[in-house]
N, CA, C and O atoms as CSV, one atom per row, in Angstrom:
chain,resi,resn,atom,element,x,y,z
A,1,MET,N,N,89.276,-115.376,-48.780
A,1,MET,CA,C,90.612,-115.397,-48.799
A,1,MET,C,C,90.695,-115.373,-47.059
A,1,MET,O,O,91.751,-115.319,-46.428
A,2,GLU,N,N,89.868,-115.405,-46.700
A,2,GLU,CA,C,90.004,-115.555,-44.970
A,2,GLU,C,C,89.820,-116.549,-44.287
A,2,GLU,O,O,90.064,-116.719,-43.093
A,3,GLU,N,N,89.011,-117.815,-45.669
A,3,GLU,CA,C,89.329,-118.739,-45.716
A,3,GLU,C,C,89.879,-119.931,-45.858
A,3,GLU,O,O,89.854,-121.059,-45.365
A,4,LYS,N,N,90.476,-119.199,-46.844
A,4,LYS,CA,C,91.908,-119.364,-47.251
A,4,LYS,C,C,92.780,-119.629,-46.297
A,4,LYS,O,O,93.484,-120.632,-46.186
A,5,TYR,N,N,92.709,-118.610,-45.542
A,5,TYR,CA,C,94.012,-117.995,-44.360
A,5,TYR,C,C,93.767,-119.212,-43.448
A,5,TYR,O,O,94.700,-119.857,-42.969
A,6,LYS,N,N,92.446,-119.502,-43.226
A,6,LYS,CA,C,91.918,-120.296,-42.251
A,6,LYS,C,C,92.629,-121.877,-42.269
A,6,LYS,O,O,93.146,-122.729,-41.546
A,7,LEU,N,N,92.300,-121.620,-43.436
A,7,LEU,CA,C,92.348,-123.696,-44.024
A,7,LEU,C,C,94.259,-123.747,-43.747
A,7,LEU,O,O,94.802,-124.607,-43.052
A,8,VAL,N,N,94.944,-122.711,-44.418
A,8,VAL,CA,C,96.275,-122.694,-44.410
A,8,VAL,C,C,96.892,-123.232,-42.368
A,8,VAL,O,O,97.600,-124.081,-41.826
A,9,LYS,N,N,95.992,-122.010,-41.966
A,9,LYS,CA,C,96.724,-121.733,-40.583
A,9,LYS,C,C,96.404,-123.200,-40.089
A,9,LYS,O,O,97.263,-123.803,-39.446
A,10,ALA,N,N,95.143,-123.805,-40.387
A,10,ALA,CA,C,94.667,-125.082,-39.646
A,10,ALA,C,C,95.769,-126.595,-39.699
A,10,ALA,O,O,96.098,-127.486,-38.916
A,11,ILE,N,N,95.997,-126.280,-40.855
A,11,ILE,CA,C,96.798,-127.531,-41.738
A,11,ILE,C,C,97.996,-127.117,-41.150
A,11,ILE,O,O,98.626,-127.984,-40.544
A,12,LYS,N,N,98.444,-125.997,-41.194
A,12,LYS,CA,C,100.229,-125.760,-40.356
A,12,LYS,C,C,99.813,-125.908,-38.935
A,12,LYS,O,O,100.754,-126.080,-38.159
A,13,ASP,N,N,98.802,-125.885,-38.493
A,13,ASP,CA,C,98.352,-126.357,-36.921
A,13,ASP,C,C,98.714,-127.871,-36.677
A,13,ASP,O,O,99.181,-128.040,-35.551
A,14,GLY,N,N,98.628,-128.914,-37.369
A,14,GLY,CA,C,98.327,-129.981,-37.725
A,14,GLY,C,C,97.795,-130.854,-37.812
A,14,GLY,O,O,98.050,-132.051,-37.679
A,15,GLU,N,N,96.101,-129.685,-38.314
A,15,GLU,CA,C,94.804,-130.505,-38.425
A,15,GLU,C,C,95.516,-131.510,-40.222
A,15,GLU,O,O,96.397,-131.246,-41.040
A,16,LYS,N,N,94.623,-132.515,-40.080
A,16,LYS,CA,C,94.516,-133.822,-41.014
A,16,LYS,C,C,93.718,-132.502,-42.575
A,16,LYS,O,O,92.911,-131.635,-42.242
A,17,ASN,N,N,93.977,-132.589,-43.460
A,17,ASN,CA,C,93.573,-131.993,-44.751
A,17,ASN,C,C,92.362,-132.507,-44.845
A,17,ASN,O,O,91.460,-131.682,-44.993
A,18,THR,N,N,91.911,-134.225,-44.782
A,18,THR,CA,C,90.142,-134.257,-44.756
A,18,THR,C,C,89.479,-133.514,-43.800
A,18,THR,O,O,88.331,-133.278,-44.175
A,19,VAL,N,N,89.749,-133.031,-42.669
A,19,VAL,CA,C,89.231,-132.798,-41.085
A,19,VAL,C,C,89.061,-131.432,-41.744
A,19,VAL,O,O,87.915,-130.988,-41.676
A,20,ALA,N,N,90.173,-130.499,-42.512
A,20,ALA,CA,C,90.211,-129.357,-42.862
A,20,ALA,C,C,89.037,-129.157,-43.840
A,20,ALA,O,O,88.185,-128.312,-43.564
A,21,ALA,N,N,88.944,-129.918,-45.014
A,21,ALA,CA,C,88.115,-129.931,-45.699
A,21,ALA,C,C,86.817,-130.066,-45.629
A,21,ALA,O,O,86.028,-129.588,-46.445
A,22,LYS,N,N,86.380,-131.051,-44.161
A,22,LYS,CA,C,85.030,-130.748,-44.281
A,22,LYS,C,C,84.854,-129.663,-43.683
A,22,LYS,O,O,83.776,-130.026,-43.211
A,23,ARG,N,N,84.987,-128.496,-43.230
A,23,ARG,CA,C,84.653,-127.305,-42.754
A,23,ARG,C,C,83.750,-126.453,-44.160
A,23,ARG,O,O,82.669,-125.864,-44.148
A,24,PHE,N,N,84.484,-126.642,-45.002
A,24,PHE,CA,C,83.729,-125.745,-45.898
A,24,PHE,C,C,82.134,-127.137,-46.739
A,24,PHE,O,O,81.966,-128.356,-46.772
A,25,ASP,N,N,81.410,-125.936,-47.215
A,25,ASP,CA,C,79.966,-126.460,-47.670
A,25,ASP,C,C,80.414,-126.053,-49.029
A,25,ASP,O,O,80.491,-124.846,-49.263
A,26,PRO,N,N,80.703,-126.874,-49.905
A,26,PRO,CA,C,80.431,-128.241,-50.228
A,26,PRO,C,C,82.332,-128.345,-49.578
A,26,PRO,O,O,83.215,-127.491,-49.658
A,27,PRO,N,N,82.367,-129.638,-49.019
A,27,PRO,CA,C,84.031,-129.679,-48.471
A,27,PRO,C,C,84.763,-129.765,-50.014
A,27,PRO,O,O,84.431,-130.225,-51.107
A,28,LEU,N,N,85.759,-129.171,-49.552
A,28,LEU,CA,C,87.447,-128.750,-50.657
A,28,LEU,C,C,87.517,-130.329,-51.228
A,28,LEU,O,O,87.368,-131.244,-50.418
A,29,SER,N,N,87.667,-130.518,-52.153
A,29,SER,CA,C,88.294,-131.455,-53.138
A,29,SER,C,C,89.912,-131.573,-52.729
A,29,SER,O,O,90.411,-130.456,-52.598
A,30,GLN,N,N,90.621,-132.415,-52.554
A,30,GLN,CA,C,92.203,-132.818,-51.994
A,30,GLN,C,C,92.909,-131.925,-53.080
A,30,GLN,O,O,93.895,-131.247,-52.791
A,31,SER,N,N,92.225,-131.959,-54.665
A,31,SER,CA,C,93.612,-130.911,-55.414
A,31,SER,C,C,93.357,-129.784,-54.738
A,31,SER,O,O,94.246,-129.331,-54.018
A,32,THR,N,N,92.110,-129.125,-54.840
A,32,THR,CA,C,91.669,-128.097,-54.245
A,32,THR,C,C,92.658,-127.767,-52.968
A,32,THR,O,O,93.434,-126.811,-52.993
A,33,ILE,N,N,92.551,-128.603,-51.926
A,33,ILE,CA,C,93.584,-128.078,-50.561
A,33,ILE,C,C,95.249,-128.186,-51.223
A,33,ILE,O,O,95.908,-127.411,-50.531
A,34,SER,N,N,95.855,-128.615,-51.919
A,34,SER,CA,C,96.820,-128.919,-52.267
A,34,SER,C,C,97.589,-127.544,-53.300
A,34,SER,O,O,98.728,-127.094,-53.428
A,35,THR,N,N,96.022,-127.199,-53.977
A,35,THR,CA,C,96.357,-125.968,-54.452
A,35,THR,C,C,96.490,-124.890,-53.919
A,35,THR,O,O,97.202,-124.039,-54.452
A,36,ILE,N,N,95.931,-124.681,-52.895
A,36,ILE,CA,C,95.763,-123.834,-52.013
A,36,ILE,C,C,96.991,-123.867,-50.835
A,36,ILE,O,O,97.540,-122.873,-50.359
A,37,MET,N,N,97.208,-124.990,-50.570
A,37,MET,CA,C,98.916,-125.324,-49.858
A,37,MET,C,C,100.061,-124.660,-50.676
A,37,MET,O,O,100.870,-123.897,-50.148
A,38,LYS,N,N,100.089,-125.050,-52.228
A,38,LYS,CA,C,100.667,-124.484,-52.715
A,38,LYS,C,C,101.077,-122.872,-52.670
A,38,LYS,O,O,102.270,-122.578,-52.739
A,39,LYS,N,N,100.407,-122.185,-52.592
A,39,LYS,CA,C,100.017,-120.763,-52.366
A,39,LYS,C,C,100.176,-120.209,-51.180
A,39,LYS,O,O,99.876,-119.053,-50.883
A,40,LYS,N,N,100.722,-121.150,-50.379
A,40,LYS,CA,C,100.680,-121.061,-48.354
A,40,LYS,C,C,100.802,-119.303,-48.222
A,40,LYS,O,O,100.074,-118.360,-47.911
A,41,GLY,N,N,102.469,-119.588,-48.754
A,41,GLY,CA,C,103.025,-118.338,-48.587
A,41,GLY,C,C,102.568,-116.845,-48.589
A,41,GLY,O,O,102.889,-115.928,-47.834
A,42,GLU,N,N,101.374,-116.886,-50.107
A,42,GLU,CA,C,100.971,-115.875,-50.628
A,42,GLU,C,C,100.073,-115.194,-50.157
A,42,GLU,O,O,99.746,-114.016,-50.293
A,43,ILE,N,N,99.530,-116.390,-49.339
A,43,ILE,CA,C,97.867,-116.264,-48.844
A,43,ILE,C,C,97.915,-115.771,-47.691
A,43,ILE,O,O,96.872,-115.302,-47.235
A,44,ILE,N,N,99.237,-115.734,-46.832
A,44,ILE,CA,C,99.525,-115.991,-45.365
A,44,ILE,C,C,99.980,-114.074,-45.057
A,44,ILE,O,O,99.700,-113.330,-44.117
A,45,SER,N,N,100.787,-113.838,-46.364
A,45,SER,CA,C,101.426,-112.519,-46.292
A,45,SER,C,C,100.163,-111.715,-46.842
A,45,SER,O,O,99.840,-110.826,-46.053
A,46,ALA,N,N,99.560,-111.766,-47.696
A,46,ALA,CA,C,98.347,-111.005,-48.168
A,46,ALA,C,C,97.341,-110.603,-47.124
A,46,ALA,O,O,97.037,-109.438,-46.868
A,47,TYR,N,N,96.904,-111.569,-46.607
A,47,TYR,CA,C,96.103,-111.802,-44.982
A,47,TYR,C,C,96.582,-110.873,-44.142
A,47,TYR,O,O,96.314,-109.672,-44.151
A,48,GLU,N,N,97.475,-111.596,-43.234
A,48,GLU,CA,C,98.274,-111.071,-42.258
A,48,GLU,C,C,98.449,-109.777,-42.881
A,48,GLU,O,O,97.938,-108.844,-42.261
A,49,GLY,N,N,98.958,-109.539,-43.793
A,49,GLY,CA,C,99.164,-107.637,-44.135
A,49,GLY,C,C,98.328,-106.604,-44.668
A,49,GLY,O,O,98.584,-105.511,-45.172
A,50,GLY,N,N,97.030,-107.358,-44.379
A,50,GLY,CA,C,96.303,-106.456,-45.080
A,50,GLY,C,C,95.695,-106.075,-46.207
A,50,GLY,O,O,94.594,-105.565,-46.415
A,51,PHE,N,N,96.719,-106.454,-47.016
A,51,PHE,CA,C,96.077,-106.372,-48.477
A,51,PHE,C,C,95.105,-106.589,-49.082
A,51,PHE,O,O,94.714,-105.816,-49.957
A,52,PHE,N,N,94.180,-108.226,-48.613
A,52,PHE,CA,C,92.685,-108.028,-49.356
A,52,PHE,C,C,92.207,-107.904,-48.190
A,52,PHE,O,O,92.772,-107.916,-47.096
A,53,THR,N,N,90.558,-107.718,-48.623
A,53,THR,CA,C,89.760,-107.852,-47.735
A,53,THR,C,C,89.358,-109.352,-47.664
A,53,THR,O,O,89.934,-110.221,-48.318
A,54,ASP,N,N,88.157,-109.620,-46.680
A,54,ASP,CA,C,88.224,-110.924,-46.157
A,54,ASP,C,C,87.252,-111.895,-47.365
A,54,ASP,O,O,87.345,-113.063,-47.743
A,55,LYS,N,N,86.235,-110.664,-47.746
A,55,LYS,CA,C,85.261,-111.105,-49.008
A,55,LYS,C,C,86.363,-111.123,-50.226
A,55,LYS,O,O,85.639,-110.940,-51.204
A,56,ARG,N,N,87.826,-111.252,-50.760
A,56,ARG,CA,C,87.801,-111.593,-51.620
A,56,ARG,C,C,88.251,-113.255,-51.838
A,56,ARG,O,O,88.642,-114.271,-51.264
A,57,LYS,N,N,87.997,-112.863,-52.690
A,57,LYS,CA,C,88.398,-114.794,-52.809
A,57,LYS,C,C,89.147,-115.142,-53.635
A,57,LYS,O,O,89.520,-116.314,-53.595
A,58,LYS,N,N,89.619,-114.304,-54.632
A,58,LYS,CA,C,91.195,-114.033,-55.348
A,58,LYS,C,C,92.338,-112.833,-55.096
A,58,LYS,O,O,92.006,-111.718,-54.693
A,59,MET,N,N,93.383,-113.111,-55.312
A,59,MET,CA,C,94.582,-112.295,-55.215
A,59,MET,C,C,94.784,-111.601,-56.190
A,59,MET,O,O,95.229,-110.497,-55.874
A,60,LYS,N,N,94.673,-111.730,-57.100
A,60,LYS,CA,C,94.623,-110.843,-58.301
A,60,LYS,C,C,94.246,-109.285,-58.196
A,60,LYS,O,O,93.079,-108.958,-57.979
A,61,GLN,N,N,95.400,-108.209,-58.377
A,61,GLN,CA,C,94.991,-106.882,-58.313
A,61,GLN,C,C,94.513,-106.514,-59.861
A,61,GLN,O,O,94.475,-107.215,-60.872
A,62,ALA,N,N,94.295,-105.643,-59.715
A,62,ALA,CA,C,93.738,-105.090,-61.052
A,62,ALA,C,C,95.007,-104.078,-62.072
A,62,ALA,O,O,95.561,-103.066,-61.641
A,63,THR,N,N,95.218,-104.648,-63.380
A,63,THR,CA,C,96.006,-104.143,-63.933
A,63,THR,C,C,96.281,-101.998,-64.033
A,63,THR,O,O,97.207,-101.191,-63.968
A,64,PHE,N,N,95.199,-102.006,-64.168
A,64,PHE,CA,C,95.538,-100.417,-63.687
A,64,PHE,C,C,94.294,-99.946,-62.947
A,64,PHE,O,O,93.158,-99.972,-63.419
A,65,PRO,N,N,94.690,-99.436,-61.525
A,65,PRO,CA,C,94.580,-99.121,-60.467
A,65,PRO,C,C,94.038,-98.303,-60.290
A,65,PRO,O,O,93.042,-98.360,-59.569
A,66,ASP,N,N,94.476,-97.087,-60.911
A,66,ASP,CA,C,93.389,-95.433,-61.167
A,66,ASP,C,C,91.991,-95.900,-62.101
A,66,ASP,O,O,90.832,-95.775,-61.705
A,67,LEU,N,N,92.353,-96.389,-63.255
A,67,LEU,CA,C,91.498,-96.645,-63.829
A,67,LEU,C,C,90.478,-97.733,-63.614
A,67,LEU,O,O,89.544,-97.778,-64.415
A,68,ASP,N,N,90.539,-98.712,-62.533
A,68,ASP,CA,C,90.159,-99.560,-61.775
A,68,ASP,C,C,89.087,-98.430,-60.602
A,68,ASP,O,O,87.928,-98.337,-61.007
A,69,LYS,N,N,89.193,-98.150,-60.136
A,69,LYS,CA,C,89.402,-96.913,-58.777
A,69,LYS,C,C,87.873,-96.042,-59.334
A,69,LYS,O,O,86.760,-96.045,-58.808
A,70,ALA,N,N,88.411,-95.261,-60.727
A,70,ALA,CA,C,87.356,-94.605,-61.093
A,70,ALA,C,C,85.776,-95.098,-61.820
A,70,ALA,O,O,84.611,-94.717,-61.706
A,71,LEU,N,N,86.508,-96.162,-62.610
A,71,LEU,CA,C,85.372,-96.772,-63.301
A,71,LEU,C,C,84.238,-97.193,-61.726
A,71,LEU,O,O,83.074,-96.811,-61.609
A,72,SER,N,N,85.044,-98.086,-60.646
A,72,SER,CA,C,84.498,-98.071,-59.446
A,72,SER,C,C,83.244,-97.388,-58.359
A,72,SER,O,O,82.247,-97.651,-57.686
A,73,GLU,N,N,84.427,-96.041,-58.912
A,73,GLU,CA,C,83.717,-94.599,-58.235
A,73,GLU,C,C,82.047,-94.606,-59.289
A,73,GLU,O,O,80.924,-94.574,-58.785
A,74,TRP,N,N,82.296,-94.645,-60.519
A,74,TRP,CA,C,81.386,-93.945,-61.488
A,74,TRP,C,C,80.278,-95.040,-61.165
A,74,TRP,O,O,79.164,-94.561,-60.954
A,75,PHE,N,N,80.375,-96.341,-61.094
A,75,PHE,CA,C,79.261,-97.399,-61.064
A,75,PHE,C,C,78.584,-96.772,-59.962
A,75,PHE,O,O,77.436,-96.375,-60.158
A,76,ARG,N,N,79.250,-96.583,-58.551
A,76,ARG,CA,C,78.592,-96.801,-57.565
A,76,ARG,C,C,77.704,-95.436,-57.621
A,76,ARG,O,O,76.849,-95.416,-56.736
A,77,LYS,N,N,77.719,-94.313,-58.450
A,77,LYS,CA,C,77.175,-92.719,-58.555
A,77,LYS,C,C,75.955,-93.068,-59.131
A,77,LYS,O,O,74.869,-92.756,-58.642
A,78,ILE,N,N,76.203,-94.128,-60.836
A,78,ILE,CA,C,75.092,-93.894,-61.140
A,78,ILE,C,C,73.971,-94.679,-60.900
A,78,ILE,O,O,72.790,-94.351,-61.015
A,79,ARG,N,N,74.673,-96.265,-60.389
A,79,ARG,CA,C,73.510,-97.065,-59.363
A,79,ARG,C,C,72.766,-96.425,-58.519
A,79,ARG,O,O,71.552,-96.421,-58.722
A,80,GLY,N,N,73.486,-95.510,-57.003
A,80,GLY,CA,C,72.831,-94.512,-56.521
A,80,GLY,C,C,72.092,-93.764,-56.887
A,80,GLY,O,O,71.313,-93.119,-56.185
A,81,MET,N,N,72.238,-93.709,-58.341
A,81,MET,CA,C,71.040,-92.100,-58.682
A,81,MET,C,C,69.908,-93.288,-59.610
A,81,MET,O,O,69.554,-92.980,-60.748
A,82,ASN,N,N,69.466,-94.521,-59.013
A,82,ASN,CA,C,68.765,-95.467,-59.329
A,82,ASN,C,C,69.065,-95.653,-61.271
A,82,ASN,O,O,68.061,-96.052,-61.861
A,83,ILE,N,N,70.077,-95.442,-62.000
A,83,ILE,CA,C,69.852,-95.529,-63.452
A,83,ILE,C,C,70.234,-97.027,-63.569
A,83,ILE,O,O,70.946,-97.656,-62.787
A,84,GLN,N,N,69.633,-97.474,-64.681
A,84,GLN,CA,C,70.193,-98.755,-64.991
A,84,GLN,C,C,71.345,-98.515,-66.396
A,84,GLN,O,O,71.400,-97.679,-67.298
A,85,LEU,N,N,72.138,-99.659,-66.037
A,85,LEU,CA,C,73.030,-99.808,-67.210
A,85,LEU,C,C,72.840,-100.907,-68.265
A,85,LEU,O,O,72.187,-101.933,-68.076
A,86,VAL,N,N,73.383,-100.628,-69.224
A,86,VAL,CA,C,73.230,-101.419,-70.185
A,86,VAL,C,C,74.460,-101.698,-70.680
A,86,VAL,O,O,75.285,-100.812,-70.455
A,87,GLU,N,N,75.013,-103.026,-71.526
A,87,GLU,CA,C,76.178,-103.123,-71.608
A,87,GLU,C,C,77.088,-102.074,-72.537
A,87,GLU,O,O,78.242,-101.690,-72.345
A,88,ARG,N,N,76.128,-101.738,-73.644
A,88,ARG,CA,C,77.358,-101.269,-74.613
A,88,ARG,C,C,77.785,-99.716,-73.596
A,88,ARG,O,O,78.940,-99.328,-73.779
A,89,CYS,N,N,76.976,-98.919,-72.647
A,89,CYS,CA,C,77.607,-98.122,-71.726
A,89,CYS,C,C,78.857,-98.426,-70.943
A,89,CYS,O,O,79.843,-97.689,-70.911
A,90,CYS,N,N,78.704,-99.811,-70.185
A,90,CYS,CA,C,79.591,-100.333,-69.215
A,90,CYS,C,C,80.859,-100.580,-70.440
A,90,CYS,O,O,82.045,-100.386,-70.174
A,91,LYS,N,N,80.628,-100.796,-71.085
A,91,LYS,CA,C,81.913,-101.120,-72.545
A,91,LYS,C,C,83.161,-100.031,-72.739
A,91,LYS,O,O,84.392,-100.026,-72.764
A,92,LYS,N,N,81.964,-99.055,-72.867
A,92,LYS,CA,C,82.649,-97.803,-73.400
A,92,LYS,C,C,83.393,-97.052,-72.363
A,92,LYS,O,O,84.564,-96.723,-72.553
A,93,LYS,N,N,82.690,-96.741,-71.164
A,93,LYS,CA,C,83.265,-95.535,-70.339
A,93,LYS,C,C,84.576,-96.039,-69.732
A,93,LYS,O,O,85.314,-95.065,-69.585
A,94,PRO,N,N,85.323,-97.475,-69.209
A,94,PRO,CA,C,86.327,-97.689,-69.259
A,94,PRO,C,C,87.360,-96.987,-70.413
A,94,PRO,O,O,88.533,-96.735,-70.139
A,95,CYS,N,N,86.771,-96.714,-71.707
A,95,CYS,CA,C,87.682,-96.181,-73.249
A,95,CYS,C,C,87.791,-94.659,-72.433
A,95,CYS,O,O,88.836,-94.070,-72.158
A,96,ILE,N,N,86.148,-94.138,-72.084
A,96,ILE,CA,C,86.581,-92.325,-72.037
A,96,ILE,C,C,87.051,-92.576,-70.784
A,96,ILE,O,O,87.924,-91.709,-70.831
A,97,LEU,N,N,87.233,-93.208,-69.350
A,97,LEU,CA,C,88.071,-92.902,-68.195
A,97,LEU,C,C,89.768,-92.713,-68.694
A,97,LEU,O,O,90.532,-91.875,-68.215
A,98,HIS,N,N,90.115,-93.708,-69.763
A,98,HIS,CA,C,91.259,-94.214,-69.830
A,98,HIS,C,C,92.014,-92.835,-70.310
A,98,HIS,O,O,93.085,-92.397,-69.890
A,99,ASN,N,N,90.709,-91.999,-71.816
A,99,ASN,CA,C,91.545,-91.748,-72.683
A,99,ASN,C,C,91.506,-90.006,-72.109
A,99,ASN,O,O,92.023,-89.139,-72.813
A,100,SER,N,N,90.888,-89.679,-70.872
A,100,SER,CA,C,90.568,-88.400,-70.107
A,100,SER,C,C,91.830,-88.409,-69.492
A,100,SER,O,O,92.136,-87.519,-68.699
């Protein structure tokens, strides 16, 4: 998110697309830059508004934020106890949390 914001700001400040693209490793394609620039308003408002952390790559939010938060807390708790999680368990837990 932060990288997209910096790219948008650099281009808005007059830097050429090709120069801005070379800042990234690997360099961004013109198509990727065009896609980012189409959403520049959303990127600027989300980043400056503090809606997303700089580590986040996409602006998509959870459909069920409460469920997402509960599942995240459960996952951290289980991993903190050094318990291995299996796929079956990870698939069932959201259903259990949603129904409770």
